[in-house]
Phi, psi and omega in degrees: 000128180268130179219160172081164183289342181264000176068032179249162174289154181300326181293333184273352184266132176268115179249120181247118175247123184256135181296125182297332180294342181275359186295134175232299177288154177228144174291167178300140176255014179259117187302321184291353173283347184256130175270336172228124181210138182226147175281323184257291177214155178230123179241121182232135180224122180052051182253138176251126178238095182297328176206153182102162179262165169228149181179177176232162197270304197256177177290342178267356182272160174219153176246125178242127177239147178207155178057027175084122171237151178232110175251096197294313185237009184237182183255159172247132191226129174188136176303317173242125178239127178245129186216167172260013177088002181246132177144175178202143172221166173297312174221142175252110177265118180199145175263332170226127183229127178257119184052054183294149180273352173200164184299131180280153176247127182288154177207172181251109176283163003283163180288313184268154169269105188096176185274176183299315182301317180297318184287334180265358181079026181299138182301132178293314173252106188289134182297139178279145175269173179244097184297346181267010182228059182288161178231127177233130176250108181293153175301140179085006180236160175238128180235131173264133184234124177284164178297153180163190181250125187228175172273219179283141179258129175232122175246120187263160176187163179197173176255121180282103184287340179285310181267355178058046178222149173285147177245114187268138159261131186235123173256124176257119177268122188282348177123150179111205185253132180234141175234128180232158173283309175218160176231125180227126177249123175284179181300131180070006178289151182226144171235120186234122179271127180267354175202168181305137183224155168236127178249125174254115183248112183293324184251248187250152171246123183221128174243147188264299180188146173055046182260160167234136181214108181166197179298147179296321173222157181083181185214055179254102187297327183290351175283345178234102182251127183238121174252124179245123182264354181273195187256003183211134173218119187228123170284178185243158173298142175056043183232171175228128174238128175241096188191167168252117182252125175235119182220080188296341182253005193247156165266124186248141182233138173238097182288176185296157171068024174272158177222095193244156175228138178124211181230142173238110187234107189219174174296314177224142182225134173233123181232131185226125173049050183223169178239133175216132182216185179289150176286154177300142177287352179241157179171178189295327189254006185290129179290000000 
């Protein structure tokens, strides 16, 4: 009989339940200590986390790991943790662990004091976009955009098969607060912040492939803050994002071959064969 998310028999699965009363240590309750954090569930497969924690918030949330994860200097946190027995963290905080890759330490959920939106500074009244003021950056062009309220943002790009080179569309954000209806980056498209920015996205955030999204120079993720009010936020394969993304209502995706810095904090998060770590302490906009 096949049971469980790992497709193993119940007899073959090691289930460790730790008495909550034995809890002494607690995971970090500071959201910015986590590079991957979910309110509902977090699924990670073959993910490398050079620094920072990963986790889920409440007693109803779960963390699923598979095919080995490496959290080099941080902790893994979940009331329920499901694993294939492969992986490593500095500490594994869990009250129930299925096939844990190391002995779990009990803790008392929730992780955060308050919900995800409160902890990330999500706008209480989300700014409205202007659907009659769209912005399109054609492939092969560079556009500088001042702060303001806009419609949907599209940054285009493609691969020139004749000359065998990528053709970039580049949007330069001059700094400040921006509001968009949706944000879509085509293949090889780039968004570069020339000063600290906040992006409010009413709908979806979608990247296609081989994108860059972050500071124009330096690697300070907190200089690029993205709030998504929609139900989907997806990074791209073979891309780099240096930003703090907060999407309390969204399912967020990190496809393979990404190399990201910052935090991804969503209702649900799925990360596969990618790297995400802490942002550099130095950079162009650091005070």
